[in-house]
C-alpha positions as CSV (number, residue, x, y, z in Angstrom):
1,M,79.7,39.8,291.0
2,V,78.9,36.6,292.9
3,Y,81.3,37.5,295.6
4,F,79.8,41.0,295.9
5,L,76.3,39.6,296.1
6,Y,76.9,37.0,298.8
7,R,77.9,39.7,301.2
8,Q,74.7,41.7,301.0
9,K,71.7,41.7,303.3
10,T,68.8,39.5,302.1
11,S,66.0,41.0,300.2
12,C,63.5,39.9,297.5
13,A,65.5,41.6,294.8
14,F,68.7,40.0,296.2
15,F,67.4,36.5,295.9
16,K,66.1,37.2,292.4
17,T,69.5,38.4,291.4
18,M,71.2,35.4,293.0
19,N,68.9,33.0,291.2
20,L,69.5,34.7,287.9
21,F,73.3,34.3,288.4
22,R,73.0,30.7,289.5
23,F,70.9,30.0,286.4
24,A,73.3,31.7,284.1
25,T,76.3,30.0,285.6
26,A,74.8,26.5,285.9
27,N,73.1,26.3,282.6
28,R,75.6,27.8,280.1
29,R,77.2,25.3,277.8
30,V,80.9,26.2,277.3
31,T,81.3,25.4,273.6
32,H,83.4,28.4,272.6
33,P,86.1,30.4,274.2
34,Q,83.8,33.5,274.1
35,F,80.9,31.6,275.6
36,H,77.7,33.6,276.0
37,R,79.9,36.6,277.0
38,Q,77.3,39.2,276.1
39,F,74.6,37.5,278.0
40,L,76.7,37.1,281.1
41,T,77.8,40.8,280.9
42,R,74.1,41.9,280.8
43,V,73.4,39.7,283.8
44,A,76.3,41.2,285.7
45,M,75.1,44.7,284.9
46,A,71.5,43.9,285.8
47,A,72.5,42.3,289.0
48,G,74.3,45.4,290.1
49,V,71.4,47.6,289.4
50,S,68.9,45.3,291.2
51,L,71.2,44.9,294.2
52,L,71.8,48.6,294.8
53,S,68.2,49.4,294.6
54,A,67.4,46.7,297.2
55,C,70.2,47.1,299.7
56,G,69.9,50.5,301.2
57,G,70.9,52.6,298.2
58,S,69.3,56.0,297.9
59,G,67.1,57.1,295.1
60,A,70.1,58.8,293.5
61,S,71.6,55.5,292.6
62,S,69.0,54.9,289.9
63,N,69.8,58.1,288.0
64,A,72.8,57.8,285.7
65,G,75.0,60.9,285.9
66,S,73.4,62.1,289.1
67,A,76.4,61.9,291.5
68,T,78.0,65.1,290.3
69,G,75.1,66.8,288.6
70,V,77.0,66.4,285.3
71,D,75.7,64.1,282.7
72,T,78.7,61.9,281.9
73,G,76.6,59.0,280.5
74,M,77.8,56.9,283.5
75,S,75.8,55.8,286.5
76,A,76.4,57.4,289.9
77,A,78.3,54.3,291.0
78,A,80.6,54.5,287.9
79,Q,81.3,58.2,288.6
80,V,82.3,57.4,292.1
81,G,84.4,54.6,290.7
82,Q,86.2,57.1,288.5
83,K,87.2,59.1,291.5
84,I,88.3,56.0,293.5
85,F,90.4,54.9,290.5
86,A,92.5,58.1,290.7
87,D,92.6,58.6,294.5
88,V,96.1,58.2,295.8
89,T,94.9,58.8,299.4
90,L,93.5,55.3,299.5
91,S,97.0,53.8,299.6
92,A,99.3,53.4,302.6
93,S,101.9,55.6,300.9
94,G,99.4,58.3,300.0
95,K,101.0,58.3,296.5
96,M,99.5,55.3,294.7
97,S,96.2,54.9,293.0
98,C,94.8,52.5,290.4
99,A,95.8,55.1,287.8
100,T,99.4,55.0,288.9
101,C,100.0,51.7,287.3
102,H,97.1,51.8,284.9
103,D,97.6,55.2,283.3
104,P,94.6,56.2,281.0
105,A,97.2,58.1,278.8
106,N,98.9,54.8,278.0
107,A,95.9,52.5,277.4
108,H,95.4,52.0,281.1
109,A,98.8,50.4,281.4
110,Q,102.2,51.3,282.9
111,T,104.3,54.2,281.6
112,N,107.7,53.1,282.7
113,T,109.9,50.1,281.7
114,L,110.1,48.4,285.1
115,S,109.4,44.6,284.8
116,V,107.4,44.9,288.0
117,Q,106.1,48.0,289.8
118,L,107.1,49.3,293.2
119,G,104.5,49.8,295.9
120,G,104.0,49.5,299.6
121,A,104.0,52.1,302.4
122,N,107.3,53.6,301.1
123,L,106.9,52.7,297.4
124,D,110.0,50.5,297.6
125,M,108.4,47.0,297.6
126,P,108.6,45.2,294.2
127,G,105.8,43.2,292.8
128,F,105.8,39.8,291.2
129,R,104.1,40.3,287.8
130,A,104.1,42.9,285.1
131,V,101.2,45.3,285.0
132,P,98.5,44.4,282.4
133,S,96.4,46.9,280.6
134,L,92.8,47.3,281.8
135,R,91.5,48.0,278.3
136,Y,88.9,45.7,276.7
137,L,88.1,43.6,279.8
138,D,84.3,44.3,279.7
139,K,83.5,41.1,277.7
140,T,85.7,38.8,279.7
141,P,83.7,35.8,281.0
142,A,84.2,34.3,284.4
143,F,86.8,31.6,284.8
144,A,85.6,28.1,283.7
145,F,86.7,24.9,282.1
146,G,85.7,24.4,278.5
147,D,84.3,21.3,276.9
148,D,87.9,20.4,276.1
149,G,88.8,20.5,279.8
150,K,91.0,23.5,279.4
151,P,90.6,26.7,281.4
152,L,89.4,30.0,280.0
153,G,88.2,33.4,281.2
154,G,88.6,35.1,284.5
155,F,90.4,38.2,285.5
156,T,94.1,38.7,286.4
157,R,96.8,36.8,284.6
158,D,95.8,33.5,286.3
159,G,92.1,34.0,285.9
160,K,91.4,33.7,289.6
161,A,89.0,36.7,289.9
162,P,85.5,36.1,288.6
163,N,84.8,39.7,287.8
164,L,86.3,43.2,288.0
165,A,84.9,43.9,291.4
166,V,86.6,41.0,293.0
167,Q,89.8,41.7,291.1
168,A,89.9,45.2,292.5
169,E,90.3,44.0,296.1
170,T,93.8,42.6,295.7
171,P,95.6,45.9,294.8
172,F,94.0,47.6,297.9
173,M,95.5,45.0,300.2
174,A,98.6,43.6,298.6
175,A,101.8,44.6,300.5
176,H,103.6,45.5,297.3
177,E,100.7,47.6,296.0
178,M,98.4,50.0,298.0
179,A,99.2,48.0,301.2
180,N,96.1,48.8,303.2
181,N,95.7,47.1,306.6
182,G,92.3,45.5,305.9
183,R,88.9,46.7,304.7
184,A,88.3,49.0,307.6
185,D,91.5,50.9,306.7
186,V,90.2,51.6,303.2
187,V,86.7,52.5,304.4
188,A,88.1,55.0,306.9
189,K,90.0,56.7,304.1
190,L,86.9,56.7,301.9
191,Q,85.1,58.6,304.7
192,R,87.7,61.3,304.5
193,A,87.7,61.5,300.7
194,S,86.5,64.7,299.0
195,Y,83.8,62.7,297.2
196,V,82.3,61.1,300.3
197,N,79.0,62.8,299.8
198,E,78.8,61.5,296.2
199,F,79.6,58.0,297.6
200,K,76.6,58.4,300.1
201,N,74.4,59.7,297.3
202,A,75.2,56.7,295.2
203,F,74.9,54.0,297.9
204,G,72.8,55.4,300.7
205,A,73.3,57.8,303.6
206,T,74.0,54.9,306.1
207,I,76.4,53.0,303.8
208,F,79.4,53.5,306.1
209,S,77.6,51.9,309.1
210,N,78.8,48.5,307.8
211,V,82.5,48.2,306.7
212,D,82.0,45.2,304.4
213,S,79.1,46.8,302.6
214,A,80.9,50.1,302.1
215,F,84.1,48.4,300.9
216,E,82.2,46.2,298.5
217,R,80.3,49.2,297.1
218,A,83.7,50.7,296.4
219,L,84.8,47.6,294.5
220,F,81.4,47.7,292.6
221,A,82.0,51.3,291.8
222,L,85.4,50.5,290.3
223,Q,83.9,47.7,288.3
224,Q,81.1,49.9,286.9
225,Y,83.6,52.6,286.0
226,Q,85.5,50.2,283.9
227,L,82.4,48.7,282.3
228,E,80.6,52.0,281.6
229,D,83.4,54.4,280.6
230,S,84.0,54.0,276.9
231,D,87.7,55.0,277.4
232,F,88.2,51.4,278.5
233,H,86.9,50.0,275.2
234,P,86.7,52.7,272.5
235,Y,87.2,50.5,269.5
236,D,88.6,53.4,267.5
237,S,91.9,52.0,266.2
238,K,93.0,52.1,262.6
239,Y,92.1,48.4,262.3
240,D,88.6,49.1,263.5
241,R,88.2,51.8,260.9
242,F,89.6,49.3,258.3
243,L,87.0,46.7,259.2
244,A,84.3,49.4,258.9
245,G,85.6,50.4,255.4
246,K,86.7,53.8,256.6
247,A,90.5,53.3,256.5
248,T,93.0,51.7,254.2
249,L,95.9,49.6,255.5
250,S,99.4,50.1,254.0
251,D,101.0,47.3,252.0
252,S,103.2,46.4,255.0
253,E,100.2,46.4,257.4
254,L,98.2,44.2,255.0
255,R,101.2,41.8,254.7
256,G,101.4,41.8,258.5
257,L,97.7,41.0,258.8
258,A,98.0,38.1,256.4
259,L,101.0,36.7,258.3
260,F,99.1,37.2,261.6
261,N,96.2,35.2,260.3
262,N,98.1,32.5,258.3
263,P,98.1,29.2,260.3
264,T,101.4,28.2,258.7
265,K,103.2,31.4,259.4
266,G,102.5,33.6,262.5
267,N,99.3,31.8,263.4
268,C,98.6,34.6,265.9
269,A,94.9,34.6,265.2
270,A,94.6,31.1,266.6
271,C,94.4,32.7,270.1
272,H,94.2,36.4,269.2
273,I,91.1,36.4,267.0
274,S,91.2,39.2,264.4
275,K,87.8,38.7,262.7
276,K,84.5,40.2,263.7
277,G,82.2,38.0,265.8
278,A,79.2,36.3,264.3
279,D,77.1,39.1,265.6
280,G,79.2,41.7,263.9
281,S,81.0,42.7,267.1
282,A,84.6,44.0,266.9
283,P,87.4,41.5,267.5
284,L,88.9,41.5,271.0
285,F,92.2,39.9,269.8
286,T,91.9,37.2,272.6
287,D,90.0,34.0,272.9
288,F,90.2,34.1,276.7
289,T,92.2,30.9,276.8
290,F,95.4,30.1,278.6
291,D,98.8,29.2,277.1
292,N,102.2,28.1,278.4
293,L,104.9,29.8,276.3
294,G,107.9,29.0,278.3
295,V,109.0,32.6,278.7
296,P,112.5,33.0,280.0
297,R,113.1,33.7,283.7
298,N,113.4,37.5,284.4
299,K,116.2,38.1,286.8
300,L,115.1,41.7,287.2
301,I,112.3,40.5,289.5
302,P,113.8,40.3,293.0
303,A,111.7,37.3,293.9
304,T,113.6,35.2,291.3
305,A,116.7,35.5,293.4
306,A,115.3,32.5,295.3
307,A,116.1,29.4,293.1
308,D,112.9,27.7,294.2
309,Y,110.6,30.6,293.4
310,F,108.4,30.1,290.3
311,D,105.3,31.9,289.2
312,M,103.3,29.1,287.6
313,G,100.1,31.0,286.8
314,V,97.0,28.9,287.0
315,C,98.5,26.4,289.5
316,G,100.1,29.0,291.8
317,P,101.5,30.3,294.0
318,D,99.2,33.4,293.8
319,R,96.3,31.2,292.8
320,T,95.8,28.3,295.2
321,D,92.5,26.6,294.2
322,L,94.1,24.7,291.3
323,A,97.4,23.8,292.8
324,K,96.9,20.2,292.2
325,R,96.1,20.7,288.5
326,T,99.8,20.5,287.6
327,E,99.1,20.1,283.9
328,F,98.3,23.8,283.9
329,C,101.5,24.9,285.7
330,G,103.0,27.7,283.7
331,A,99.8,28.7,281.9
332,F,98.8,32.3,281.8
333,K,95.7,34.0,280.3
334,V,96.0,35.1,276.6
335,P,95.8,38.9,276.7
336,T,94.2,41.1,274.1
337,L,96.6,42.5,271.6
338,R,94.8,45.8,271.3
339,N,97.3,48.6,272.1
340,V,100.1,46.0,272.3
341,A,102.4,48.4,270.4
342,T,102.1,50.9,273.3
343,R,103.2,48.4,276.0
344,K,106.4,49.1,277.9
345,V,107.0,45.4,279.0
346,F,105.6,42.1,277.8
347,F,104.4,38.8,279.2
348,H,103.5,38.0,282.8
349,N,107.0,38.6,284.0
350,G,107.9,41.6,281.9
351,Q,110.8,39.8,280.4
352,F,110.9,41.8,277.2
353,N,110.6,45.6,276.8
354,N,110.1,45.8,273.0
355,L,107.7,44.3,270.6
356,R,110.4,43.2,268.1
357,D,111.9,40.9,270.7
358,V,108.5,39.5,271.5
359,V,107.6,38.5,268.0
360,N,111.1,37.1,267.4
361,F,110.8,35.1,270.6
362,Y,107.6,33.5,269.3
363,V,109.2,32.4,266.0
364,R,112.8,31.7,267.1
365,R,112.2,30.3,270.6
366,D,112.7,26.7,269.3
367,T,114.9,27.3,266.2
368,N,117.4,29.4,268.1
369,P,116.9,28.7,271.8
370,E,120.4,30.0,272.6
371,E,119.2,33.5,271.9
372,W,116.7,33.4,274.8
373,F,117.8,30.9,277.4
374,P,121.0,30.4,279.5
375,V,123.7,28.2,278.0
376,G,125.8,26.1,280.4
377,T,129.6,25.7,280.2
378,D,129.1,22.4,278.5
379,G,126.9,24.0,275.8
380,T,123.6,22.7,277.2
381,I,120.8,25.2,276.7
382,H,118.5,25.4,279.7
383,K,115.2,26.0,277.9
384,F,112.0,27.0,279.8
385,N,114.1,28.0,282.8
386,D,111.3,29.8,284.6
387,L,109.5,26.5,285.3
388,P,110.4,23.6,287.5
389,A,111.9,20.9,285.3
390,A,109.0,18.6,286.1
391,Y,106.6,21.0,284.3
392,A,108.7,21.8,281.2
393,G,106.5,19.3,279.3
394,N,103.6,21.7,279.8
395,V,105.1,24.3,277.4
396,N,103.3,24.6,274.0
397,V,105.6,23.0,271.4
398,K,102.9,21.7,269.1
399,E,101.3,24.7,267.5
400,V,102.8,26.9,264.8
401,P,105.2,28.7,265.3
402,Y,106.5,26.6,268.2
403,N,106.6,23.3,266.3
404,R,110.2,23.7,265.2
405,Q,113.6,22.4,266.1
406,P,117.1,23.9,266.1
407,G,118.4,24.1,262.5
408,M,115.0,24.7,261.0
409,A,113.9,28.0,259.5
410,P,111.8,30.2,261.8
411,A,108.2,30.6,260.8
412,L,108.8,34.3,259.9
413,T,111.7,35.9,258.2
414,P,113.1,39.2,259.6
415,S,111.2,41.2,257.0
416,E,108.0,39.3,257.9
417,V,108.5,40.1,261.6
418,E,108.7,43.8,260.7
419,D,105.4,43.5,258.8
420,V,103.7,41.8,261.7
421,I,104.9,44.6,264.0
422,T,103.7,47.2,261.6
423,F,100.3,45.6,261.6
424,L,100.1,45.4,265.4
425,S,100.5,49.1,265.5
426,T,97.1,49.4,263.8
427,L,95.5,48.1,267.0
428,N,96.3,51.2,269.0
429,D,93.3,53.2,270.2
430,G,92.8,56.8,269.2
431,Y,93.6,56.6,265.5
432,K,93.6,59.9,263.7
433,P,93.5,59.7,259.9
């Protein structure tokens, strides 16, 4: 939200909002990966409401559900955001919207098995990273460094966006996505949209007099839609019902849960927290940290044809502000595992297309590296081949299940792998008894 706020006209309410954010950011103590997330989310929501009422928004913006005259339980801004999310006319091709890659019918993720999606004016330009799900992002804190000096939080796979509004700008402009030619291009298309009057009702009759203001309201609307629509965070999986005492897990699911939590077996819960929060909140199955797993290079991504191309996550090339923090090269944000069984591809580069391979990679990466990495004519195994050799030492080889060597037994047996997979399916939204 800070980016959004800085662009607005000054007002008393604006300065109060900025001071609130500065206080929240400057005075939090980062002592846990989920640091003060509920407080910061409330601040973000409050900031948006204060700002809109102070920066030229019409009276309609204060009435939830007033944009269409239908009570959806969402604010007028969020309702506009819902329309923007599905609007293909906002792209250069006229055929791509946010929902194209983040399909609500597939947990707001992709529906095909492409490692990277095709976009651009002719829908023929490949991207660089696999599409993540947009589910369960509402509690994500802004990027920061914890007391241990390690990064956590932020949006996108490298954490560079501080909030959902800032994150939403990249797809509008990226040449391999919606490929617009600047903010004015998007705003001109918004003025031709079928919901233009709803946009004006939510943000003021003169909103289009300033391109930056109009564009940033569109980003804000997308953010509010994702925060307010419960479809993005329904907490209605079988596991949620199990935690509430309303469902029973099968024997295989229970074994899988035990292996998932066991620090000497799967150890998945070390990063993908499976227990309720201290406040009774449902688990998000992520601790918002970053990890370097040494995922194999995906030759299906056209960019990898260049031998010197490497996506190194936190240290670049997409993110540039931490390029000198080479100790984080290769680290990507730990995603939620909710709905993981519905994913079509996995990891930042979409290297795998089924969950069984993913779990096996975790437990056999180091015991059987020949299964995952190229083997030279001399028998040398080129481990961690999607990182420059200088940064191979950044890969996590200390935590279970990565703390093994060739010849040792994997942390999970084949039958145990199947039990973990069975458990992970209980994290799918929309469980019907």
